Backbone of each chain as ProteinMPNN parsed JSONL, in Angstrom:
{"seq_chain_A": "MTIKICDVAFEPFSEIQTFQNALALNGKFGATSIFIGTMRDFNDGDDVQAMMLEHYDGMTQKQLTKMVTTTKSKWQILDFLIVHRIGEILPNEPIVLVAVWSAHRNEAFEACRYLMEELKANAPFWKLEKLATNQNRWVSKF", "coords_chain_A": {"N_chain_A": [[19.501, 13.105, -8.763], [17.6, 13.383, -5.877], [16.106, 12.074, -2.987], [14.692, 12.852, -0.009], [13.812, 11.961, 3.247], [12.638, 13.531, 5.967], [13.022, 14.039, 9.417], [12.946, 16.276, 10.913], [12.197, 19.832, 10.976], [12.486, 21.473, 7.815], [14.092, 23.842, 5.605], [12.791, 24.935, 2.774], [13.737, 26.619, 0.664], [16.444, 26.878, 1.137], [17.179, 24.229, 0.816], [16.692, 23.891, -1.911], [18.481, 25.757, -3.023], [20.977, 24.795, -2.127], [21.0, 22.268, -3.326], [20.851, 22.968, -6.022], [23.201, 24.407, -6.334], [25.025, 22.378, -6.216], [24.625, 20.993, -8.5], [25.898, 19.813, -11.579], [25.259, 21.455, -13.796], [25.442, 23.913, -14.935], [24.385, 26.396, -17.105], [22.922, 24.592, -18.52], [20.296, 24.152, -17.674], [17.101, 25.656, -18.099], [14.822, 26.023, -16.795], [13.157, 25.805, -13.698], [10.945, 24.169, -11.729], [8.88, 24.371, -8.922], [7.265, 22.901, -6.153], [5.852, 23.505, -3.033], [4.52, 22.167, -0.19], [2.688, 23.151, 2.615], [1.965, 23.037, 6.118], [-1.325, 23.64, 7.239], [-3.263, 25.513, 9.728], [-5.782, 24.648, 10.03], [-8.399, 22.364, 9.201], [-10.956, 20.686, 7.496], [-12.889, 22.263, 8.779], [-12.028, 22.448, 11.403], [-9.803, 23.602, 14.028], [-6.355, 22.994, 13.893], [-3.677, 21.816, 15.772], [-1.248, 20.482, 15.565], [0.507, 17.928, 13.702], [1.002, 14.493, 13.151], [3.128, 12.743, 11.151], [3.18, 9.737, 9.656], [5.045, 7.109, 8.067], [5.784, 4.471, 5.669], [8.592, 3.131, 6.016], [11.069, 2.578, 3.645], [9.248, 1.462, 1.711], [8.271, 3.926, 1.025], [10.539, 5.271, -0.061], [11.053, 3.508, -2.156], [8.724, 3.687, -3.748], [8.703, 6.417, -4.387], [11.035, 6.588, -5.883], [10.315, 5.014, -8.069], [8.301, 6.623, -9.091], [9.752, 8.843, -9.919], [11.311, 7.668, -11.914], [9.311, 6.994, -13.771], [8.405, 9.567, -14.355], [10.675, 10.63, -15.576], [10.655, 9.147, -17.872], [8.627, 10.271, -19.252], [9.075, 13.001, -19.605], [11.706, 15.267, -20.581], [13.914, 15.579, -18.276], [16.298, 17.172, -16.223], [17.128, 17.08, -13.536], [15.997, 16.128, -10.182], [14.533, 17.012, -7.035], [13.276, 15.819, -4.083], [11.748, 16.357, -1.032], [10.412, 15.214, 1.965], [8.554, 15.567, 4.912], [8.477, 13.728, 8.009], [7.146, 12.598, 11.19], [6.449, 14.813, 14.006], [4.713, 17.686, 13.039], [4.316, 21.18, 12.792], [1.919, 23.881, 12.398], [2.482, 25.964, 9.57], [4.92, 24.891, 8.975], [6.903, 23.423, 6.388], [5.724, 20.615, 4.547], [6.181, 19.112, 2.281], [8.451, 19.131, -0.487], [8.853, 19.48, -3.885], [10.985, 19.662, -6.533], [11.964, 20.439, -9.83], [14.249, 20.306, -12.467], [14.815, 21.444, -15.75], [15.41, 21.823, -19.319], [13.538, 23.413, -20.568], [10.476, 25.264, -19.867], [7.982, 23.947, -20.087], [8.339, 21.158, -19.721], [9.319, 21.206, -17.095], [7.179, 22.35, -15.59], [5.075, 20.477, -16.095], [6.175, 18.003, -15.306], [6.691, 18.446, -12.607], [4.131, 18.856, -11.564], [2.96, 16.397, -12.191], [4.558, 14.618, -10.716], [4.051, 15.464, -8.117], [1.303, 14.948, -7.875], [1.32, 12.172, -8.179], [2.782, 11.473, -5.923], [0.99, 12.306, -3.901], [-1.032, 10.471, -4.392], [0.082, 7.906, -4.165], [2.39, 7.603, -2.489], [3.4, 6.155, 0.548], [2.328, 7.657, 3.087], [0.841, 8.811, 6.143], [-1.404, 10.979, 7.807], [-1.876, 12.144, 11.051], [-3.926, 14.177, 12.759], [-3.645, 16.586, 15.366], [-6.075, 18.008, 17.058], [-7.376, 21.26, 18.088], [-9.068, 20.767, 20.132], [-7.871, 18.823, 21.537], [-8.31, 16.313, 20.631], [-7.373, 13.475, 18.625], [-7.15, 12.909, 15.123], [-7.293, 10.924, 12.304], [-6.337, 11.817, 9.059], [-8.368, 11.338, 6.302], [-9.189, 9.959, 3.093], [-11.578, 9.019, 2.32]], "CA_chain_A": [[18.18, 12.928, -8.176], [17.684, 13.184, -4.432], [14.866, 11.91, -2.229], [15.019, 12.954, 1.415], [12.739, 11.86, 4.226], [13.216, 14.404, 6.985], [12.236, 13.974, 10.661], [12.958, 17.602, 11.548], [11.762, 20.884, 10.051], [13.48, 21.858, 6.802], [13.873, 25.14, 4.971], [12.762, 24.495, 1.366], [14.529, 27.429, -0.272], [17.848, 26.497, 1.355], [17.351, 22.91, 0.193], [16.75, 24.09, -3.363], [19.716, 26.464, -3.356], [22.103, 23.885, -1.907], [20.939, 21.228, -4.358], [21.158, 23.562, -7.333], [24.626, 24.764, -6.352], [25.821, 21.155, -6.38], [24.361, 20.401, -9.818], [26.883, 20.123, -12.623], [24.356, 21.749, -14.914], [25.501, 25.34, -15.262], [24.143, 26.697, -18.513], [22.123, 23.538, -19.163], [18.861, 24.211, -17.343], [16.457, 26.943, -18.328], [13.567, 26.059, -16.045], [13.057, 25.09, -12.426], [9.581, 24.234, -11.22], [8.93, 24.019, -7.499], [6.045, 22.855, -5.352], [6.066, 23.379, -1.589], [3.289, 21.972, 0.578], [2.894, 23.662, 3.971], [0.873, 22.647, 7.016], [-2.309, 24.648, 7.655], [-3.73, 25.363, 11.112], [-7.203, 24.279, 9.996], [-8.757, 21.329, 8.231], [-12.334, 20.199, 7.64], [-13.657, 23.099, 9.705], [-11.492, 22.395, 12.776], [-8.455, 24.118, 14.261], [-5.386, 21.902, 14.045], [-2.506, 22.306, 16.515], [-0.041, 19.792, 15.105], [0.203, 16.75, 12.898], [2.017, 13.441, 13.183], [3.177, 12.124, 9.827], [3.752, 8.384, 9.683], [5.273, 6.574, 6.722], [6.233, 3.089, 5.567], [10.0, 3.303, 5.671], [11.496, 1.611, 2.623], [8.279, 1.543, 0.614], [8.21, 5.329, 0.607], [11.656, 5.537, -0.961], [10.898, 2.678, -3.349], [7.654, 4.223, -4.588], [9.115, 7.726, -4.918], [12.027, 6.325, -6.936], [9.57, 4.559, -9.247], [7.593, 7.788, -9.653], [10.751, 9.651, -10.62], [11.659, 6.937, -13.145], [8.192, 7.18, -14.709], [8.403, 10.972, -14.777], [11.792, 10.811, -16.512], [10.314, 8.519, -19.155], [7.605, 11.087, -19.917], [9.582, 14.339, -19.92], [13.169, 15.419, -20.551], [14.21, 16.244, -17.007], [17.73, 17.131, -15.898], [17.303, 16.579, -12.169], [14.855, 16.186, -9.268], [14.733, 17.017, -5.582], [12.043, 15.597, -3.315], [11.944, 16.309, 0.421], [9.115, 15.02, 2.639], [8.646, 15.471, 6.363], [7.752, 12.76, 8.845], [7.192, 12.999, 12.596], [5.507, 15.87, 14.405], [4.798, 18.892, 12.209], [3.521, 22.287, 13.32], [1.417, 24.768, 11.35], [3.435, 26.828, 8.879], [6.126, 24.155, 8.586], [6.763, 22.714, 5.117], [5.508, 19.162, 4.592], [6.775, 18.471, 1.101], [9.066, 19.945, -1.526], [9.194, 18.808, -5.145], [11.616, 20.614, -7.448], [12.337, 19.784, -11.089], [15.077, 21.131, -13.355], [14.787, 20.995, -17.141], [15.879, 22.849, -20.25], [12.431, 24.293, -20.94], [9.471, 25.378, -18.812], [6.856, 23.022, -20.19], [8.726, 19.909, -19.054], [9.433, 21.434, -15.654], [5.83, 22.512, -15.033], [4.279, 19.246, -16.181], [6.792, 16.942, -14.504], [6.525, 18.783, -11.186], [2.725, 18.605, -11.239], [2.744, 14.947, -12.262], [5.247, 13.98, -9.598], [3.34, 15.81, -6.877], [0.029, 14.217, -7.846], [1.656, 10.761, -7.944], [3.162, 11.377, -4.509], [-0.24, 12.375, -3.107], [-1.871, 9.297, -4.62], [0.707, 6.59, -3.951], [3.479, 7.499, -1.508], [2.749, 5.677, 1.778], [2.356, 8.532, 4.261], [-0.468, 8.993, 6.783], [-1.407, 12.145, 8.699], [-2.718, 12.129, 12.256], [-4.029, 15.561, 13.228], [-3.956, 16.894, 16.765], [-6.991, 19.143, 16.982], [-7.343, 22.198, 19.21], [-9.888, 20.164, 21.198], [-7.022, 17.75, 22.075], [-8.627, 15.025, 20.0], [-6.566, 13.074, 17.471], [-7.994, 12.49, 13.994], [-6.581, 10.539, 11.077], [-6.812, 12.413, 7.813], [-8.775, 10.24, 5.43], [-9.65, 10.369, 1.763], [-12.95, 8.55, 2.094]], "C_chain_A": [[18.333, 12.652, -6.682], [16.282, 13.073, -3.838], [15.249, 11.921, -0.759], [13.755, 12.825, 2.261], [13.297, 12.478, 5.505], [12.394, 14.337, 8.275], [12.343, 15.254, 11.488], [12.555, 18.64, 10.5], [12.877, 21.201, 9.056], [13.093, 23.185, 6.168], [13.934, 24.895, 3.454], [13.657, 25.307, 0.437], [16.023, 27.176, -0.098], [18.141, 25.156, 0.691], [17.532, 23.052, -1.314], [18.083, 24.723, -3.757], [20.925, 25.545, -3.225], [22.169, 22.822, -2.993], [21.375, 21.787, -5.705], [22.635, 23.928, -7.434], [25.506, 23.545, -6.634], [25.623, 20.51, -7.755], [25.465, 20.79, -10.8], [26.133, 20.469, -13.902], [24.393, 23.217, -15.319], [25.343, 25.556, -16.754], [23.245, 25.689, -19.208], [20.637, 23.655, -18.849], [18.323, 25.622, -17.547], [15.196, 27.097, -17.514], [13.686, 25.247, -14.768], [11.631, 25.269, -11.93], [9.561, 23.658, -9.818], [7.524, 23.943, -6.934], [6.433, 22.683, -3.889], [4.7, 23.236, -0.936], [3.551, 22.332, 2.025], [1.702, 23.294, 4.85], [-0.01, 23.849, 7.375], [-2.633, 24.464, 9.143], [-5.232, 25.082, 11.163], [-7.401, 23.167, 8.97], [-10.171, 20.84, 8.524], [-13.105, 20.953, 8.713], [-13.151, 23.104, 11.13], [-10.115, 23.044, 12.843], [-7.521, 22.954, 14.527], [-4.118, 22.474, 14.69], [-1.196, 21.722, 15.987], [-0.471, 18.569, 14.301], [1.348, 15.754, 13.057], [1.988, 12.748, 11.824], [3.919, 10.802, 9.901], [4.056, 7.968, 8.237], [5.74, 5.119, 6.818], [7.667, 3.154, 5.059], [10.43, 2.197, 4.699], [10.536, 1.654, 1.445], [8.173, 2.981, 0.111], [9.301, 5.613, -0.416], [11.515, 4.757, -2.266], [9.855, 3.263, -4.301], [8.036, 5.574, -5.185], [10.136, 7.545, -6.047], [11.336, 5.866, -8.218], [8.844, 5.725, -9.928], [8.551, 8.671, -10.438], [11.135, 8.981, -11.941], [10.569, 7.109, -14.202], [8.178, 8.603, -15.25], [9.505, 11.219, -15.81], [11.496, 10.194, -17.88], [9.306, 9.358, -19.935], [8.129, 12.441, -20.375], [11.099, 14.351, -19.836], [13.54, 16.26, -19.332], [15.696, 16.098, -16.704], [17.972, 16.63, -14.474], [16.057, 16.843, -11.319], [15.335, 16.342, -7.836], [13.37, 16.835, -4.928], [12.42, 15.549, -1.842], [10.563, 16.16, 1.056], [9.34, 14.856, 4.129], [7.953, 14.223, 6.897], [7.85, 13.271, 10.283], [6.22, 14.12, 12.893], [5.768, 17.158, 13.622], [3.863, 19.946, 12.791], [3.026, 23.161, 12.172], [2.513, 25.712, 10.857], [4.748, 26.126, 8.524], [5.889, 23.456, 7.241], [6.586, 21.21, 5.342], [6.265, 18.492, 3.455], [7.362, 19.517, 0.16], [9.321, 19.048, -2.733], [9.776, 19.87, -6.072], [12.163, 19.852, -8.655], [13.123, 20.778, -11.944], [15.019, 20.558, -14.773], [15.264, 22.131, -18.052], [14.788, 23.881, -20.524], [11.284, 24.208, -19.933], [8.375, 24.325, -18.88], [7.15, 21.703, -19.475], [8.75, 20.091, -17.539], [8.063, 21.545, -14.992], [5.096, 21.166, -14.979], [4.85, 18.134, -15.304], [6.591, 17.198, -13.008], [5.088, 18.472, -10.742], [2.443, 17.092, -11.187], [3.333, 14.242, -11.034], [4.51, 14.246, -8.282], [2.02, 15.048, -6.765], [0.268, 12.723, -7.593], [2.019, 10.538, -6.477], [1.915, 11.373, -3.623], [-1.035, 11.073, -3.206], [-1.24, 7.999, -4.125], [1.822, 6.501, -2.919], [2.871, 7.174, -0.136], [3.063, 6.532, 3.01], [0.935, 8.605, 4.817], [-0.377, 10.112, 7.805], [-2.379, 11.934, 9.858], [-2.741, 13.545, 12.811], [-4.283, 15.61, 14.729], [-4.802, 18.162, 16.751], [-6.862, 20.032, 18.213], [-8.154, 21.673, 20.39], [-9.139, 19.038, 21.915], [-7.383, 16.363, 21.563], [-7.628, 14.752, 18.876], [-7.488, 12.579, 16.366], [-7.12, 12.14, 12.8], [-7.187, 11.261, 9.889], [-7.18, 11.262, 6.892], [-9.303, 10.79, 4.115], [-11.111, 10.005, 1.565], [-13.757, 8.62, 3.38]], "O_chain_A": [[19.109, 11.785, -6.28], [15.394, 13.869, -4.145], [16.042, 11.09, -0.314], [12.756, 13.501, 2.013], [14.295, 12.011, 6.052], [11.183, 14.557, 8.235], [11.883, 15.304, 12.628], [12.569, 18.368, 9.299], [14.057, 21.199, 9.406], [11.932, 23.594, 6.192], [15.016, 24.673, 2.911], [14.269, 24.752, -0.476], [16.784, 27.249, -1.063], [19.196, 24.962, 0.087], [18.403, 22.423, -1.913], [18.734, 24.282, -4.705], [21.791, 25.517, -4.1], [23.24, 22.511, -3.514], [22.156, 21.172, -6.431], [23.247, 23.777, -8.491], [26.586, 23.663, -7.213], [26.357, 19.596, -8.13], [25.904, 21.939, -10.844], [26.344, 19.859, -14.949], [23.472, 23.706, -15.975], [26.069, 24.978, -17.562], [22.847, 25.898, -20.354], [19.803, 23.293, -19.679], [18.967, 26.621, -17.227], [14.563, 28.153, -17.524], [14.241, 24.148, -14.758], [11.169, 26.394, -11.736], [10.141, 22.605, -9.551], [6.69, 24.809, -7.2], [7.243, 21.82, -3.549], [3.828, 24.088, -1.11], [4.533, 21.872, 2.609], [0.566, 23.246, 4.378], [0.477, 24.913, 7.756], [-2.333, 23.43, 9.74], [-5.873, 25.254, 12.2], [-6.654, 23.058, 7.998], [-10.529, 20.612, 9.68], [-13.88, 20.361, 9.465], [-13.782, 23.708, 11.997], [-9.36, 23.044, 11.871], [-7.846, 22.041, 15.286], [-3.561, 23.47, 14.227], [-0.167, 22.397, 15.97], [-1.652, 18.229, 14.233], [2.518, 16.136, 13.092], [0.953, 12.232, 11.4], [5.119, 10.753, 10.171], [3.398, 8.425, 7.303], [6.046, 4.614, 7.899], [7.925, 3.222, 3.858], [10.168, 1.018, 4.935], [10.956, 1.858, 0.306], [8.006, 3.218, -1.085], [9.03, 6.13, -1.5], [11.816, 5.27, -3.344], [10.075, 3.327, -5.51], [7.735, 5.852, -6.345], [10.101, 8.265, -7.044], [11.715, 6.273, -9.317], [8.777, 5.809, -11.154], [8.201, 9.186, -11.5], [11.269, 9.651, -12.965], [10.859, 7.341, -15.376], [7.967, 8.825, -16.443], [9.295, 11.928, -16.795], [12.008, 10.644, -18.905], [9.148, 9.177, -21.143], [7.693, 12.971, -21.397], [11.702, 13.554, -19.117], [13.483, 17.489, -19.364], [16.278, 15.032, -16.904], [18.898, 15.857, -14.228], [15.195, 17.649, -11.669], [16.409, 15.864, -7.471], [12.436, 17.594, -5.184], [13.307, 14.791, -1.448], [9.644, 16.906, 0.717], [10.211, 14.099, 4.556], [6.982, 13.731, 6.322], [8.544, 14.249, 10.559], [5.28, 14.357, 12.134], [6.896, 17.646, 13.556], [2.755, 19.635, 13.228], [3.631, 23.186, 11.101], [3.348, 26.186, 11.627], [5.596, 26.706, 7.846], [4.794, 22.955, 6.988], [7.22, 20.62, 6.216], [6.901, 17.454, 3.633], [6.846, 20.626, 0.029], [9.931, 17.985, -2.611], [9.119, 20.87, -6.359], [12.743, 18.775, -8.523], [12.72, 21.928, -12.121], [15.156, 19.351, -14.975], [15.489, 23.254, -17.599], [15.069, 25.068, -20.69], [11.137, 23.207, -19.232], [7.893, 23.861, -17.847], [6.32, 21.195, -18.721], [8.263, 19.241, -16.794], [7.809, 20.918, -13.963], [4.567, 20.777, -13.938], [4.105, 17.413, -14.641], [6.349, 16.266, -12.24], [4.869, 17.897, -9.676], [1.786, 16.59, -10.274], [2.693, 13.395, -10.41], [4.371, 13.354, -7.445], [1.664, 14.561, -5.692], [-0.5, 12.086, -6.871], [1.618, 9.546, -5.868], [1.79, 10.552, -2.714], [-1.636, 10.627, -2.228], [-1.954, 7.087, -3.708], [2.169, 5.394, -2.507], [1.931, 7.842, 0.296], [3.911, 6.2, 3.838], [-0.043, 8.481, 4.08], [0.583, 10.199, 8.57], [-3.545, 11.593, 9.661], [-1.722, 14.059, 13.273], [-5.024, 14.798, 15.284], [-4.304, 19.251, 16.467], [-6.318, 19.625, 19.239], [-7.942, 22.097, 21.526], [-9.695, 18.377, 22.792], [-6.825, 15.362, 22.011], [-7.105, 15.678, 18.256], [-8.487, 11.911, 16.634], [-6.313, 12.949, 12.343], [-8.408, 11.308, 9.735], [-6.403, 10.322, 6.719], [-9.79, 11.917, 4.034], [-11.803, 10.607, 0.743], [-14.936, 8.266, 3.389]]}, "seq_chain_B": "MITIRYFGSLKETIGRSTETLSISELESLTVLDVWHYVNGDFPLAENILTALNMDYVTRSHVVNDGDEVAFFPPVTGG", "coords_chain_B": {"N_chain_B": [[8.771, -17.796, 6.739], [6.44, -15.157, 7.016], [6.3, -11.669, 7.056], [4.112, -9.349, 8.483], [2.653, -6.195, 8.169], [1.127, -3.234, 9.519], [-0.366, -0.035, 8.994], [-1.056, 3.485, 9.706], [-4.439, 4.423, 10.453], [-5.396, 1.853, 10.466], [-3.578, 0.332, 11.874], [-4.123, 1.099, 14.466], [-6.723, 0.18, 14.692], [-6.379, -2.588, 14.418], [-4.598, -3.004, 16.44], [-1.985, -3.755, 16.421], [1.316, -3.395, 15.045], [3.123, -4.879, 13.666], [3.665, -8.304, 12.747], [4.364, -11.841, 12.574], [4.065, -14.695, 10.402], [4.162, -18.114, 10.159], [4.443, -20.358, 7.535], [3.801, -23.452, 5.845], [5.826, -25.081, 3.328], [4.202, -26.157, 1.473], [1.908, -24.744, 1.352], [-0.093, -22.421, -0.416], [-0.595, -19.184, -0.363], [-2.69, -16.291, -0.66], [-2.609, -12.674, -0.585], [-4.959, -11.895, 0.667], [-5.622, -14.291, 1.983], [-3.578, -14.333, 3.877], [-4.286, -12.157, 5.451], [-6.688, -13.152, 6.63], [-5.694, -15.358, 7.953], [-4.329, -14.258, 10.114], [-6.108, -12.467, 11.182], [-8.53, -13.626, 11.454], [-12.033, -13.725, 11.181], [-12.331, -11.065, 10.966], [-13.242, -8.406, 8.97], [-11.601, -7.381, 5.944], [-11.52, -4.215, 5.141], [-12.968, -2.537, 2.311], [-11.597, -0.302, 1.349], [-9.004, -0.602, 2.11], [-5.561, -0.733, 1.35], [-3.094, -2.847, -0.232], [0.189, -4.177, 0.022], [3.068, -5.846, -1.271], [6.213, -6.783, -0.425], [6.829, -4.083, -0.5], [5.67, -3.068, -2.789], [2.69, -2.08, -4.473], [0.009, -4.38, -4.588], [-2.64, -6.6, -5.707], [-5.281, -8.114, -3.763], [-5.381, -10.738, -4.4], [-2.922, -11.576, -5.011], [-0.183, -13.84, -4.928], [1.567, -14.946, -2.029], [4.838, -15.526, -0.872], [7.177, -17.514, 1.08], [9.164, -15.61, 3.28], [8.367, -13.178, 2.342], [7.182, -9.749, 2.705], [4.208, -8.478, 3.796], [1.887, -5.847, 3.58], [-0.713, -3.888, 5.053], [-2.827, -1.142, 4.684], [-4.566, 2.042, 5.145], [-5.983, 4.351, 2.632], [-3.504, 6.53, 1.318], [-2.156, 9.619, 2.65], [-0.259, 11.614, 2.168], [1.942, 14.45, 1.394]], "CA_chain_B": [[8.041, -16.868, 7.594], [5.945, -13.948, 6.359], [6.148, -10.513, 7.947], [2.884, -8.602, 8.179], [2.738, -4.863, 8.766], [-0.079, -2.391, 9.449], [-0.031, 1.383, 9.129], [-2.135, 4.467, 9.807], [-5.558, 4.125, 11.352], [-5.599, 0.398, 10.541], [-2.699, -0.144, 12.938], [-4.865, 1.308, 15.723], [-7.892, -0.711, 14.672], [-5.911, -3.958, 14.635], [-3.912, -3.047, 17.732], [-0.625, -4.26, 16.216], [1.966, -2.754, 13.901], [3.806, -5.905, 12.883], [3.597, -9.669, 13.266], [4.895, -12.796, 11.602], [3.251, -15.883, 10.162], [4.934, -19.224, 9.599], [3.623, -21.207, 6.659], [4.53, -24.609, 5.315], [6.209, -24.897, 1.928], [3.148, -26.678, 0.599], [0.777, -23.831, 1.315], [-0.063, -21.302, -1.35], [-1.479, -18.179, 0.215], [-2.797, -14.97, -1.279], [-2.574, -11.58, 0.393], [-6.214, -11.97, 1.442], [-5.486, -15.45, 2.883], [-2.703, -13.922, 4.978], [-5.114, -11.321, 6.335], [-7.622, -13.965, 7.415], [-4.897, -16.223, 8.83], [-3.947, -13.566, 11.359], [-7.198, -11.633, 11.71], [-9.755, -14.411, 11.532], [-13.179, -13.26, 10.39], [-12.373, -9.598, 10.922], [-13.251, -8.105, 7.528], [-10.627, -6.467, 5.361], [-12.373, -3.174, 4.546], [-12.758, -2.393, 0.869], [-10.67, 0.779, 0.985], [-7.645, -0.901, 2.578], [-4.605, -1.033, 0.286], [-2.208, -3.963, 0.113], [1.51, -4.14, -0.617], [3.914, -7.025, -1.1], [7.61, -6.36, -0.566], [6.855, -2.626, -0.718], [5.006, -2.692, -4.033], [1.245, -2.304, -4.421], [-0.491, -5.578, -5.261], [-4.038, -6.891, -5.408], [-5.462, -9.069, -2.661], [-5.273, -12.113, -4.894], [-1.51, -11.839, -5.317], [0.363, -14.95, -4.12], [2.613, -14.589, -1.072], [5.815, -16.596, -0.663], [7.948, -17.472, 2.317], [10.154, -14.533, 3.295], [7.77, -11.919, 1.862], [6.598, -8.797, 3.654], [2.882, -8.048, 3.355], [1.435, -4.683, 4.362], [-2.104, -3.451, 4.916], [-2.947, 0.23, 5.178], [-5.644, 2.837, 4.534], [-5.526, 5.248, 1.574], [-2.398, 7.368, 1.791], [-2.538, 11.029, 2.788], [0.945, 12.443, 2.254], [2.027, 15.654, 0.583]], "C_chain_B": [[7.643, -15.618, 6.801], [5.853, -12.849, 7.414], [4.928, -9.717, 7.506], [2.945, -7.265, 8.897], [1.444, -4.086, 8.536], [0.332, -0.941, 9.67], [-1.299, 2.232, 9.28], [-3.22, 4.031, 10.767], [-5.792, 2.623, 11.49], [-4.756, -0.216, 11.664], [-3.405, -0.001, 14.291], [-6.051, 0.362, 15.809], [-7.485, -2.135, 15.024], [-5.24, -4.104, 15.998], [-2.507, -3.623, 17.642], [-0.004, -3.519, 15.032], [2.697, -3.779, 13.033], [3.631, -7.266, 13.548], [4.147, -10.599, 12.191], [3.969, -14.007, 11.514], [4.14, -16.953, 9.546], [4.013, -20.078, 8.748], [4.468, -22.377, 6.166], [4.812, -24.379, 3.83], [5.105, -25.32, 0.966], [1.992, -25.701, 0.445], [0.975, -22.746, 0.269], [-1.086, -20.281, -0.87], [-1.523, -16.933, -0.645], [-2.69, -13.923, -0.168], [-3.823, -11.635, 1.281], [-6.188, -13.152, 2.413], [-4.652, -15.072, 4.109], [-3.493, -13.076, 5.982], [-5.99, -12.19, 7.24], [-6.885, -14.935, 8.345], [-4.656, -15.55, 10.18], [-5.073, -12.733, 11.965], [-8.551, -12.349, 11.736], [-10.843, -13.874, 10.629], [-13.256, -11.74, 10.296], [-12.252, -9.151, 9.465], [-12.136, -7.149, 7.114], [-11.426, -5.423, 4.577], [-11.969, -2.906, 3.096], [-11.71, -1.343, 0.507], [-9.225, 0.506, 1.419], [-6.761, -1.332, 1.404], [-3.658, -2.129, 0.746], [-0.909, -3.851, -0.67], [2.247, -5.433, -0.318], [5.35, -6.609, -1.411], [7.707, -4.911, -1.059], [6.41, -2.195, -2.11], [3.512, -2.969, -3.897], [0.882, -3.574, -5.185], [-1.983, -5.722, -4.952], [-4.103, -7.939, -4.3], [-5.312, -10.523, -3.103], [-3.83, -12.486, -5.224], [-0.973, -12.92, -4.38], [1.534, -14.464, -3.266], [3.535, -15.789, -0.884], [6.555, -16.413, 0.652], [9.025, -16.38, 2.213], [9.602, -13.185, 2.848], [7.323, -11.034, 3.024], [5.287, -8.291, 3.058], [2.47, -6.856, 4.211], [-0.004, -4.336, 4.02], [-2.199, -2.027, 5.462], [-4.08, 0.988, 4.485], [-5.1, 3.71, 3.415], [-4.517, 6.263, 2.113], [-2.788, 8.846, 1.765], [-1.31, 11.94, 2.917], [0.841, 13.706, 1.422], [1.398, 16.86, 1.222]], "O_chain_B": [[8.43, -15.096, 6.011], [5.383, -13.081, 8.527], [4.736, -9.448, 6.321], [3.25, -7.205, 10.088], [0.765, -4.247, 7.522], [1.255, -0.652, 10.43], [-2.419, 1.788, 9.029], [-2.958, 3.358, 11.764], [-6.321, 2.165, 12.503], [-5.179, -1.168, 12.319], [-3.295, -0.875, 15.151], [-6.346, -0.187, 16.87], [-8.145, -2.807, 15.817], [-5.295, -5.16, 16.629], [-1.9, -3.946, 18.664], [-0.711, -3.072, 14.129], [2.871, -3.582, 11.83], [3.468, -7.358, 14.765], [4.364, -10.194, 11.049], [3.201, -14.296, 12.431], [4.794, -16.719, 8.529], [2.934, -20.473, 9.188], [5.693, -22.289, 6.085], [4.135, -23.595, 3.166], [5.073, -24.905, -0.192], [1.191, -25.817, -0.483], [2.076, -22.222, 0.097], [-2.293, -20.501, -0.964], [-0.535, -16.559, -1.277], [-2.682, -14.247, 1.02], [-3.743, -11.444, 2.495], [-6.672, -13.038, 3.539], [-4.982, -15.446, 5.234], [-3.381, -13.256, 7.194], [-6.031, -11.995, 8.454], [-7.4, -15.291, 9.405], [-4.76, -16.175, 11.236], [-5.0, -12.338, 13.129], [-9.583, -11.737, 12.009], [-10.608, -13.599, 9.453], [-14.136, -11.193, 9.63], [-11.272, -9.478, 8.797], [-11.782, -6.228, 7.85], [-11.941, -5.704, 3.495], [-10.805, -3.031, 2.715], [-11.019, -1.466, -0.505], [-8.329, 1.297, 1.125], [-7.144, -2.168, 0.586], [-3.442, -2.323, 1.942], [-0.894, -3.487, -1.846], [2.077, -6.035, 0.742], [5.657, -6.148, -2.51], [8.536, -4.568, -1.902], [6.731, -1.095, -2.56], [3.109, -3.96, -3.288], [1.38, -3.815, -6.284], [-2.517, -5.059, -4.062], [-3.1, -8.563, -3.953], [-5.14, -11.421, -2.279], [-3.562, -13.602, -5.669], [-1.269, -12.918, -3.185], [2.372, -13.682, -3.715], [3.076, -16.924, -0.753], [6.565, -15.337, 1.25], [9.701, -16.25, 1.193], [10.283, -12.165, 2.959], [7.117, -11.492, 4.148], [5.264, -7.745, 1.955], [2.679, -6.854, 5.424], [-0.451, -4.466, 2.88], [-1.716, -1.738, 6.557], [-4.502, 0.629, 3.385], [-3.884, 3.81, 3.253], [-4.664, 6.781, 3.22], [-3.631, 9.27, 0.974], [-1.32, 12.909, 3.676], [-0.196, 13.999, 0.827], [1.403, 17.943, 0.637]]}, "name": "protein", "num_of_chains": 2, "seq": "MTIKICDVAFEPFSEIQTFQNALALNGKFGATSIFIGTMRDFNDGDDVQAMMLEHYDGMTQKQLTKMVTTTKSKWQILDFLIVHRIGEILPNEPIVLVAVWSAHRNEAFEACRYLMEELKANAPFWKLEKLATNQNRWVSKFMITIRYFGSLKETIGRSTETLSISELESLTVLDVWHYVNGDFPLAENILTALNMDYVTRSHVVNDGDEVAFFPPVTGG"}
């Protein structure tokens, strides 16, 4: 299981390939489910030039680890990879990668979805958008 | 000593990202008490989340010496 908080752009497919190559699971996994979240250049009707992603260092890792533990208690998962960006992000750059390896597809699909939704709901990240108008705007849920 | 941290838009609203609070051993403070100790009457908005030692807790959770308390708006990662 790997959780990476990345302050520079990452290439999700390279991350997945490198991680999978290092797994001692040849012949054991039959399913890999992947979610990649990518930055858009628009939000709430406005053009967005860039985004600053802040996080609570330490709590982020602690909460993600707890989410993985919960996910493992619900589904038979062989391994996990989570990568999340912080710092300044530009449109078209990946923000988050969640990848799950399991023997069968159902576990992989469900665990990946669950983990991603838990991350969205509870991992302590905050997005500050830089709009095309040069204004800054915090992304908010309410 | 208690460490208090603020994140996201709340950090801008408060104008600080971190501060400390010294309490006597006899005092029993909740997370909400800590907020008012350092922010006076400034209201703790209903949507603000609270964490103690990097775990989510309610505002009535008791804080002990050496703890880290955090206040932040709803998270927006992913």
